[in-house]
MARVOBA-378399 format. One record per atom (N, C-alpha, C, O, CB): residue in three letters; x, y, z. Coordinates in pm, whole numbers, plus 50000, padded with zeros to 5 digits. Glycine has a CB too. Example, Ala and Ser with C-alpha at 12.3 -4.5 7.8 and 13.67 -1.06 7.14 Angstrom:
REM residues 2
ALA513194943150780ALA512304955050780ALA513204967050780ALA514244966850846ALA511314955350905SER512854977550708SER513674989450714SER512905000350787SER513415011450804SER514084994050572
//
This chain:
REM residues 256
MET654669871076119MET653969872876246MET654679864876355MET655169853876332MET652479868476234ALA654719870876477ALA655479864676585ALA654829851576629ALA655529842076663ALA655609874076703ASP653479850976629ASP652799839276679ASP652479829276568ASP651739819676591ASP651539843276749GLN653019831276449GLN652759822076339GLN653569809276358GLN654789809776376GLN653099828776202GLN652889797676355GLN653579784776368GLN654079780476231GLN653289779376137GLN652639773976430ARG655349778076218ARG655979774776091ARG656359759976090ARG657069755376179ARG657219783576066ILE655889752675990ILE656129738175981ILE656849735375850ILE656459740175744ILE654789730075989LEU657919727375860LEU658649722775742LEU658079709275701LEU658099699875781LEU660179721775770GLY657579707975578GLY656999695475531GLY657839689275421GLY658159695875323GLY655589697875481ILE658199676575437ILE658969669175337ILE658259656175308ILE657999648375400ILE660429666675384ALA657939653775182ALA657269641275144ALA658259629775148ALA659379630975098ALA656629642575003GLY657849618475206GLY658729606975217GLY658729598275093GLY658599586075103GLY658349598675335SER658869604374975SER658909596874849SER659829604074753SER659869616374750SER657479595274788LEU660569596374673LEU661479602274576LEU660869603274437LEU661509608674347LEU662749594274570ARG659659598074417ARG659039598574284ARG658519612774257ARG657919618974344ARG657889588274273ARG658749617674136ARG658389631374104ARG656879633474104ARG656399644174143ARG658959635373969ASN656109623374061ASN654649624674056ASN653989616974170ASN652909611374152ASN654119619773922SER654639616674285SER654149609074398SER652839614974452SER652669627074459SER655199608674509TYR651909606074489TYR650689610474555TYR651019616774691TYR650299625574738TYR649709598674573ASN652099612174754ASN652479617774883ASN652829632574872ASN652459640674956ASN653659609974941ARG653559635774766ARG653939649874747ARG652709658274714ARG652599669674759ARG654989651274634ALA651779652574635ALA650539659674606ALA649729661974733ALA649119672474750ALA649699651974502LEU649719652074821LEU649019653474948LEU649639664375034LEU648939672075099LEU649009640275023LEU650959664975033LEU651629675175112LEU651349689075056LEU651139698575132LEU653139672575116ARG651339690374921ARG651019703474862ARG649589707774898ARG649329719474923ARG651189702974710ALA648659697874899ALA647289701274937ALA647219705675083ALA646419714375118ALA646349689174914ALA648059699675169ALA648049703375310ALA648469717775331ALA648009724275426ALA648969694175389THR649329723075244THR649759736975259THR648619746875239THR648659758075288THR650879740075162GLU647579742375164GLU646449751175138GLU645319749375238GLU644389757475241GLU645919748874999LEU645389738775320LEU644279735675410LEU644629737675556LEU643839734175644LEU643839721475388VAL645809743175585VAL646199744975725VAL645319755575790VAL644869764775722VAL647689748975736PRO645069754275921PRO644259764475990PRO645019777576006PRO646219778375982PRO643819759276127ALA644299787576046ALA644899800676068ALA645949799876177ALA645799792376274ALA643829811076104GLY647009807576162GLY648089807676260GLY649149797076234GLY650039794976317GLY647539805776396MET649059790176118MET650019779676087MET650339780175939MET649469782775856MET649469765776128THR651589777575906THR651999776375766THR652839763875750THR653609760075838THR652789788975720ILE652679757475633ILE653509745775599ILE654309749375475ILE653749752975372ILE652619732875575GLU655629748275487GLU656499750875375GLU657079737675326GLU657679730275404GLU657629760875414THR656919734675198THR657499722575141THR658899725575093THR659099734375009THR656629717075024TYR659859718475146TYR661249721075114TYR661649712574994TYR662349702575008TYR662159718175235GLU661189716574874GLU661389708774753GLU662869707374716GLU663259697474653GLU660639714974639ARG663689717174755ARG665109716274718ARG665779704574787ARG666679698274731ARG665829729374754VAL665339701574909VAL665889689974980VAL665569677174903VAL666429668574885VAL665329689075124LEU664339676074857LEU663919664174783LEU664639663274649LEU665049652474608LEU662399664274761LYS664809674774581LYS665499674874453LYS666949670274470LYS667449662374390LYS665449688774390ASN667609675074573ASN668979670874598ASN669069655974626ASN670009649374584ASN669569678674714ALA668079650674698ALA668089636374728ALA667919628174602ALA668539617674587ALA666979632874828ILE667059632974508ILE666869625974381ILE668159626374300ILE668559616374241ILE665709632274300ASP668829638274299ASP670099639374226ASP671149630074285ASP671919623874211ASP670599653874228ARG671189629174417ARG672169620374480ARG671919605874447ARG672859598174428ARG672159622274630ALA670629601874439ALA670309587874408ALA670729584074268ALA670989572374241ALA668819585374425SER670809593974176SER671159590974037SER672639592674008SER673079589473898SER670359599773945ARG673439597874104ARG674859599974082ARG675649587374113ARG675259579774202ARG675359611474166PRO676759585074042PRO677679574174081PRO678219576974220PRO678319588474262PRO678839572773979PRO678569566274294PRO679069568274431PRO680309577074438PRO680549583174542PRO679379554974493GLN681129577874328GLN682359585474334GLN682149600574323GLN683079608274346GLN683279580974225THR680929604974287THR680679619274268THR680859626674399THR680369622274502THR679269621574212PRO681559637874397PRO681759645574521PRO680429650474575PRO679489652274497PRO682709657574497PRO680319652674706PRO679079657374766PRO678739671474717PRO679599679174676PRO679189657074918LEU677439674474723LEU676979687674684LEU677489698174781LEU677989695074890LEU675449688074676GLU677369710774740GLU677799721774826GLU677009721674956GLU675809718974955GLU677619735374753ASN677679724375068ASN677089724775201ASN676629710975246ASN675839709875340ASN675919734475203GLU677119700375182GLU676729686875223GLU677959679875277GLU679009679775213GLU676099678875104SER677829673975395SER678949666975457SER679049652975403SER678059645575404SER678799666675609ALA680239649075354ALA680419635575302ALA680259625275412ALA679799614175387ALA681799634175236ALA680639628975533ALA680519619375643ALA679079616675678ALA678729605675723ALA681259624375766SER678209626775659SER676809624975696SER676019617675592SER674889613475620SER676169638275722MET676549615875469MET675839609175362MET676729598375303MET677559601275217MET675399619275253SER676569585875346SER677329574775289SER676719570875156SER675659575775117SER677359562675386VAL677419561775084VAL676929557374953VAL675579550874965VAL674679553374885VAL677919547874888SER675419542175067SER674159534775079SER672999543875114SER671889542075062SER674299523975185THR673239553875203THR672129562575241THR671789572375132THR670639576875123THR672459570075367ARG672769576075046ARG672449585274937ARG671469579074839ARG670759586274769ARG673719589374864GLN671419565774832GLN670609559074730GLN669309553674788GLN668759544274732GLN671399547674668SER668809559274894SER667569554374953SER666819565875017SER667339576875034SER667859543375057VAL665569562975052VAL664759572875123VAL665379575975259VAL665189586775314VAL663319567875140ALA666129566275312ALA666779568675440ALA667709580675432ALA667889587775531ALA667559556375485GLY668309582975314GLY669169594675297GLY668399607575315GLY668879617175375GLY669839594475161LEU667179607675260LEU666339619475274LEU665989621975419LEU666019633375466LEU665069618075190LEU665649611275492LEU665269612875631LEU666469616875717LEU666319624075815LEU664649600075685ALA667659612175678ALA668859616275752ALA669109631275734ALA669479638175828ALA670079608175705ALA668909636075610ALA669099650475585ALA668029658675657ALA668229670475684ALA669059653375436LEU666899652275686LEU665779659375749LEU666209665675882LEU665849677075911LEU664599649775771ALA666969658275960ALA667369663376091ALA668239675776079ALA668129685076159ALA668109652676169THR669099675875976THR669999687375958THR669209699975929THR669439710375992THR670989684775844TRP668259699275835TRP667489711175801TRP666489714875910TRP666129726575925TRP666769709075670ALA666019704875987ALA665109707976097ALA665799716376203ALA665219725776258ALA664549695076159ARG667059712976231ARG667799721076328ARG668049735176276ARG668049744876352ARG669139714276362ARG668249736176142ARG668489749276083ARG667259758176098ARG667379770076128ARG668869747775936PHE666029752276075PHE664809760276081PHE664209760476221PHE663369768976251PHE663779754875983SER664639751076310SER664029749676443SER662519748876431SER661789755876502SER664439761476535ALA662049740276340ALA660619739476312ALA660099725276330ALA660859715776313ALA660319744376171PRO658809723676364PRO658209710376365PRO658219704576224PRO658369711876126PRO656769710876420ILE658049691376214ILE658169684476085ILE656929676076060ILE656409669676152ILE659429675676081VAL656449676075937VAL655389667075893VAL655979657775788VAL656509662375687VAL654159674875837VAL655889644875811VAL656379635075714VAL655169627975654VAL654339622575727VAL657369624875780VAL655069627875520VAL653989620775451VAL654569608075392VAL655429608675304VAL653329629675340LEU654109596675440LEU654619583775397LEU653479575675342LEU652419574875404LEU655319576375512THR653669569475224THR652569563575145THR651479573975134THR651769585275094THR652019550175211SER650229570775167SER649159580675156SER648619584175293SER647459588175306SER648029575675066ILE649459582675399ILE649009585075536ILE649889595775597ILE651119594875590ILE649049572075620THR649289605975658THR650049616075731THR650329610775869THR649409607875946THR649289629575737LEU651619609475902LEU651989603976031LEU651799613976143LEU651759610176260LEU653419599176027GLY651689626876110GLY651439636776213GLY652619645776237GLY653749642676198GLY651059630076340ALA652359656976302ALA653419666576332ALA654199661876452ALA653629657476551ALA652849680776356CYS655519662876444CYS656369658776554CYS656599670776646CYS656299682276611CYS657719653076502SER657149667876762SER657459678676854SER658579687276797SER659279683276703SER657849673176992LYS658739698776854LYS659749708076804LYS661129701676813LYS661479695676915LYS659719721276882ALA661909702976706ALA663179695976697ALA664139700676804ALA664399712676814ALA663789697876559PRO664659691576884PRO665679695676982PRO667019697276914PRO667159694976794PRO665779685377097ALA667999701376992ALA669319703876935ALA669939691176879ALA670739691876786ALA670239709977039GLY669599679376936GLY670229667076891GLY669599660976768GLY670149651376713GLY670189657176999GLY668469665976721GLY667839659976603GLY666339661776605GLY665799668476694GLY668179645276594ALA665669655976508ALA664229657476492ALA663559643976509ALA663689635476421ALA663889663676355PRO662829641676619PRO662149628876636PRO661009627276537PRO660359637176502PRO661609627476779ILE660769615376492ILE659709612476394ILE658769602276454ILE659209591776500ILE660299607376260THR657499605176453THR656499595976506THR656229585076405THR655809588076294THR655199603476542ALA656459572376441ALA656249561176350ALA654869555076374ALA654379555276487ALA657349550476369PRO654229549676270PRO652929543376288PRO653059530376365PRO654079523476357PRO652269540776153THR652019526976439THR651989514376512THR651749502976415THR650749503276344THR650909514576622PRO652619492876409PRO652399481876315PRO651139474176348PRO650809471976465PRO653599472376316VAL650439470176244VAL649199462776260VAL649469448176221VAL649899445276110VAL648049468876172THR649199439176314THR649409424976290THR648119418776237THR647079419176303THR649879417776420ALA648199413076117ALA647019407076056ALA646689393976127ALA647589386276162ALA647229404675905LYS645409391476147LYS644979379076208LYS645169367576109LYS644849369075991LYS643499379976254PRO645689356276156PRO645859344876064PRO644509340076013PRO643519339876085PRO646609333376133ALA644519336075886ALA643279331375825ALA642869318075888ALA643709309675919ALA643439329775673ALA641569316475907ALA641049303975963ALA641299292575866ALA641109294375745ALA639539305275996PRO641709280775915PRO641939269475824PRO640639265275757PRO639579266175817PRO642559257475900PRO640719260775632PRO639509256675562PRO638939244075625PRO639669236375687PRO639799254275413PRO637639241875611PRO637039229675667PRO637379217675581PRO637779219275466PRO635509231275679PRO637229205475634PRO637449193575552PRO636379192375445PRO635329198775455PRO637469180875640PRO636619184375343PRO635599182475240PRO634299177075301PRO634339169675399PRO636119172875130PRO633159180575245PRO631889175975302PRO631709160875296PRO630869155375367PRO630739182575230THR632499154075213THR632369139475202THR633229132075305THR633169119875312THR632759134975064PHE634019139375384PHE634889132975483PHE634099129575608PHE633379137975663PHE636079142175518VAL634229117075652VAL633589112375774VAL634699107775869VAL635429098275840VAL632569100675745LYS634829114575981LYS635859111176078LYS635399099476163LYS634399100376234LYS636209123276168THR636129088376154THR635799076476232THR636949066576226THR637729066476130THR634499070076181THR637039058276329THR637999047276330THR637279033776328THR637899023376347THR638909048176452SER635969033976306SER635159021876307SER635349013976177SER635169019476068SER633679025276327GLU635709001176188GLU635888992676071GLU634568990375999GLU634528989875876GLU636508979276112THR633498988876073THR632198985976011THR631678997775930THR630968995775832THR631178982276117ARG632009009875969ARG631539021575896ARG632349024275770ARG631839029875673ARG631559033775986THR633619020175772THR634489023275659THR634549012075555THR635189013775451THR635869026375708THR633909000675581THR634028989075493THR632658984875440THR631668984875514THR634688977275567ARG632608981375311ARG631398975875250ARG631728962075193ARG632798959975138ARG630848985375137LEU630788952575209LEU630938939075156LEU629988936875038LEU628808940175046LEU630678928575266ILE630528931374930ILE629728928674810ILE629798913674781ILE630878907774780ILE630248936974687ASP628648907674757ASP628598893574720ASP629028892074574ASP628558899274487ASP627188887574741VAL629948882574549VAL630498880474416VAL629598870874338VAL629108861074393VAL631948874974425ARG629388873674213ARG628558865274128ARG629208851674104ARG630428850274111ARG628298872273996ASP628408841874074ASP628898828374048ASP629478827473907ASP629148835373819ASP627758817974065GLY630378817673890GLY630908814673758GLY632178821973722GLY632718819673614GLY629898817773657MET632698830673807MET633948837873778MET635078831673858MET634948829473979MET633808852973811THR636178828873791THR637348823373859THR638068834273936THR637818846173918THR638288816773757LYS638988829874023LYS639778839674098LYS640598848474006LYS640738860474030LYS640688832574198ALA641148842473901ALA641948850273807ALA641098860873737ALA641538872173717ALA642608841173703GLN639858857173701GLN638968866773636GLN638568878073732GLN638548889773696GLN637708859673582LEU638268874273855LEU637868884173954LEU638998894173979LEU638778906273981LEU637458877374086PHE640198889073997PHE641328897774028PHE641648906873909PHE641908918773926PHE642558889574068ARG641618901173789ARG641918909273670ARG640848919973648ARG641178931073606ARG642018900273546THR639588916773675THR638518926573659THR638728938673750THR638598950173707THR637148920073688VAL639048935973875VAL639268946973970VAL640538954573934VAL640568966873940VAL639368941674114SER641598947073897SER642868953573864SER642728962573742SER643258973673742SER643948942973838ASP642018957973640ASP641828966173520ASP641038978873551ASP641358989573500ASP641118958073411TRP640018977573632TRP639208989473666TRP640018999673747TRP639959011573719TRP637948985373746LEU640778994973848LEU641579004173928LEU642639011173843LEU642919022973863LEU642248996674043THR643209003773747THR644249009673662THR643679020873575THR644379030473545THR644878998873574GLN642419019573535GLN641789029873451GLN641609043073527GLN641749053773467GLN640429024973401LYS641309042373655LYS640989054573731LYS642109058873826LYS642239070773856LYS639739052373810TYR642909049473872TYR643949052473970TYR645239045473929TYR645299038773826TYR643509048174114SER646259047174010SER647439038574000SER647359028474115SER646679030974215SER648779046974005ILE648039017274101ILE647999006774203ILE649329006474276ILE650399005374215ILE647688992874138ASP649259007374408ASP650459007474491ASP650818993274535ASP651998989774536ASP650249016374614VAL649828985174571VAL650048971374616VAL649098962274539VAL647898964874532VAL649828970074771SER649648951674482SER648828941874408SER649348927874442SER650468924274407SER648888944574252ASP648518920074511ASP648888906474552ASP647758897074510ASP646738895974578ASP649138905474709GLN647938890274397GLN646878881774343GLN646618869674432GLN645468865474447GLN647228877074202ARG647648864074492ARG647458852374576ARG646618855674699ARG645788847674743ARG648808846574619ALA646848867574754ALA646078871674872ALA644768878474835ALA643938881074922ALA646908880874959GLY644588881474705GLY643378888374662GLY643298902574719GLY642238906874766GLY642148880474705PHE644418909874713PHE644498922974777PHE645038933274679PHE646038930874612PHE645398922374903LEU644368944774671LEU644818955974589LEU644638968874667LEU643678970474742LEU644038956474453MET645578978174650MET645498990874721MET646119001874635MET647178999974576MET646208990074858THR645459013274628THR645979024774556THR646839033174650THR646699031974772THR644829033374496PRO647739041574598PRO648509050574686PRO647649062074735PRO646589064874680PRO649749056074611TRP648119068674840TRP647439080774886TRP647499091274775TRP648529092774709TRP648099086275018GLN646409098374756GLN646409108974656GLN645489120374702GLN644509118174774GLN645959103474518ALA645819132474658ALA644989144174688ALA643829144274589ALA643959149274477ALA645819157574679SER642709138974630SER641579136874539SER640549148074543SER639629148174462SER640909123874571TYR640699157374637TYR639689167974651TYR640239181074595TYR641349185174629TYR639279169774799LEU639449187574511LEU639849200474452LEU639199211874530LEU637999211774556LEU639449201174303ARG640029221674566ARG639539233674633ARG639979245674549ARG641179247974532ARG640069234774781ASP639019253174498ASP639299264474409ASP640089260074286ASP640949267374237ASP640079275274484GLY639779248074238GLY640399243174116GLY641759236674134GLY642379232474036GLY640519254174020LEU642259235874259LEU643569230074286LEU643439218674386LEU642569219174473LEU644549240774339PRO644299208274375PRO644239197274472PRO644529202374613PRO645489209874635PRO645249186274434ASP643689198374708ASP643899201974848ASP644869191874910ASP644499180374933ASP642539202374927LEU646089196174936LEU647119187274987LEU646899183475133LEU647629175175187LEU648469193574970HIS645909189575198HIS645579186075336HIS644599174375344HIS644249169775452HIS644999198175409TYR644159169575227TYR643179158675225TYR643679147975128TYR644049150875015TYR641759163775183ARG643669135475176ARG644149124575092ARG643249112375108ARG642659110175213ARG645609120975127THR643159104375002THR642309092475002THR643049080974934THR643989082974857THR640959095274931ARG642589068874963ARG643079057074892ARG641989046374896ARG641139046374985ARG644409051774954VAL642039037374798VAL641049026674785VAL641729013374816VAL642829010674769VAL640419026674642ILE641049005074895ILE641568991774930ILE640498981374895ILE639358982274939ILE641948990975082ILE640888971574815ILE640008960674775ILE640608947574825ILE641798944874804ILE639798960374619ARG639778939274890ARG640258926274941ARG639168915674921ARG638018917474962ARG640668927375093PHE639558904874858PHE638628893574845PHE638638885574974PHE639698883275033PHE639018884474723VAL637448881275019VAL637268875475151VAL637138860175139VAL636448854875053VAL636028881475221GLY637848853575230GLY637728838875237GLY638558831775133GLY639158837875044GLY636288834875223ASP638568818375146ASP639338810275052ASP638648809174917ASP639308807274814ASP639568796575108ASP637328810374917ASP636588808574791ASP636258821774722ASP635688821674613ASP635318800974818TRP636588833074783TRP636368846374726TRP634888848574690TRP634568853574582TRP637248848374601LYS634028844874780LYS632598846974754LYS632148861174786LYS631048865274749LYS631778837074834GLN632988868474854GLN632718882474887GLN633978890774863GLN635098885674866GLN632248883975034VAL633768903674839VAL634868912974824VAL634558925174912VAL633438930274911VAL635088916974674SER635558929774986SER635388941575071SER635998953775004SER636998952874934SER636038939275210ALA635368965075026ALA635828977674968ALA635968988075079ALA635098989275166ALA634848982774858ARG637068995475075ARG637329006275171ARG637779018675093ARG638479017474992ARG638409002075278ALA637379030175139ALA637839042875082ALA638359051375197ALA637669060275246ALA636679050275003GLU639569048575239GLU640149055575353GLU640459070075318GLU640809073275205GLU641419048275401ALA640339078775418ALA640609093075398ALA641269098675522ALA640959094675634ALA639299100775366ASN642169108075502ASN642839115275611ASN642709130175587ASN642869134975474ASN644349111175622TRP642419137475693TRP642339152175688TRP643389157875783TRP643389154775902TRP640899157275726GLN644279166375730GLN645379171675809GLN644929183775890GLN644399193475835GLN646549175375719GLN645179183076021GLN644939194176112GLN646249197176183GLN646629190276277GLN643789190876215GLY646939207676136GLY648249210676191GLY649239199876151GLY649439197176033GLY648179212076344ASP649849193576251ASP650809182776225ASP650159169076234ASP650829158976210ASP651959183476324GLU648879168376266GLU648189155676284GLU647239152976166GLU646739162176101GLU647419155676417TRP647009139976142TRP646049135676039TRP644849129276107TRP644999119676183TRP646719125775937GLU643659134576080GLU642429128376129GLU642069116576039GLU642189117375916GLU641259138776135ILE641639105776100ILE641369093276028ILE639879091776003ILE639049094776089ILE641899081176108GLY639539087275884GLY638139084875850GLY638019078675713GLY638899071475667GLY637339097875857TYR636899081675647TYR636709076675511TYR635959087175430TYR635329096175484TYR635949063275510ASP636049085675298ASP635349094775208ASP634059087975164ASP634069077975093ASP636239098475084GLN632959093675207GLN631659087475185GLN631319086175036GLN630829075774992GLN630569095375255GLN631579096674959GLN631259096474817GLN632159086674741GLN631689079274655GLN631389110474758LEU633439086874774LEU634369077574708LEU633989063174737LEU634049054674647LEU635799080274753LEU633609060174860LEU633229046574896LEU631999042174818LEU631949030874770LEU632959045575046GLU631019050874806GLU629819047274731GLU630139044974583GLU629589035874522GLU628749058274744ASP631039052974527ASP631429051074386ASP632129037674366ASP631879030774267ASP632339062574340VAL633009033974460VAL633709021274449VAL632729009574459VAL632838999874384VAL634779020174559VAL631779010574550VAL630788999774566VAL629968998074439VAL629708986874397VAL629869002674685VAL629549008974379VAL628769008274255VAL629579001474145VAL629048992974072VAL628339022374211GLU630829004874131GLU631678998774028GLU631848983774052GLU631748975873958GLU633049005574025LEU632098979774176LEU632288965574205LEU631008957574182LEU631048946574127LEU632768963674348ARG629898963074223ARG628638955974201ARG628328954474053ARG627788944374009ARG627488963174272THR628668964873977THR628408964273831THR629298954073763THR628838947073674THR628618978073767ARG630548952973803ARG631528944873731ARG631578930273779ARG631808921173699ARG632888950973745LEU631348928073909LEU631458914173955LEU630458910474063LEU630548899674121LEU632828911774006GLY629478919474091GLY628488916474194GLY627498905774152GLY627258903674033GLY627738928974230LYS626918898974252LYS625938888374225LYS624688894174164LYS624168904174213LYS625598880674353ARG624218888074058ARG622998892673990ARG621768887174063ARG621738875674105ARG622988888273842SER620768895674077SER619558891374146SER618598884274050SER617518879974091SER618868903574211
//
C-alpha cells in the first residue's frame, strides 16, 4: 500500500534469547493500522557471526572492511554502525530496543545517516548521611564530659594504678600509661556498630586521671568524635561514660 508506513526494527542486543528481541517481535504484532515493523534478523545474525570470528577473517559479502574495524565488529557498536547503512538502503524510520525500554521511532533517515534518539540520563540523588549514634552528645564543656569518683581508703597509688590498668587492658588497649602522673588513655577506636559493621565516622576513647597528690579522686572521660564531611564534631559518649564510671566505682570507689 502506498500510504503504509514501513519501519525497520533492530534489537540492540546480541544475545539470542534477549528480552529486547522478544519485545521487538511483540511490537510487530501490536502496531496500529497503517504501519508495519520489520525485524531485520539477518543484520543481527551477521553481527553475531562477526563477533565470534577472529579479526583476520575477511569481511562478509557486501560488507565494507573500512566500515567495520576489528573493535567495532566485536561490540554492539558494530551493529549500530551497520544500522545506518541498511537504513539508507530502506529509507525507513528505525526503532531501537535497548535493555527493556523502547527508545522510540527516529525521524526518517537522511542521506547522511540515521539519527538515534538517546535516553536522558537520570542522576541519582546522593544518599543522606546517617545520623550520629544516639549515645553521642555534642559538647565542648569539661564539666559535662568528666565524672569524678571518690577513691576508697587503704589503697596505695600502685594498687590504684594497677587496678585501673588491668581493667582497661581487659576491654581496650592502652595508648598512654604514666604511673607517676596517674594518667591512662586508650587509643581512638570505632566503637559503634552500624548494620553489624564498625562505623568509621564515629570514634571514642577513654581517659582516666587520678586527681591531686594524694589520689583521693579519679576523673573519667569518654571522649567521642562524629565525622561530618571533613570535620569532626567534638563531644562524649554518654553510655560509654556511664559504663566507665560504674566500673571505677566498683573496683576502687569509696564504700558507703
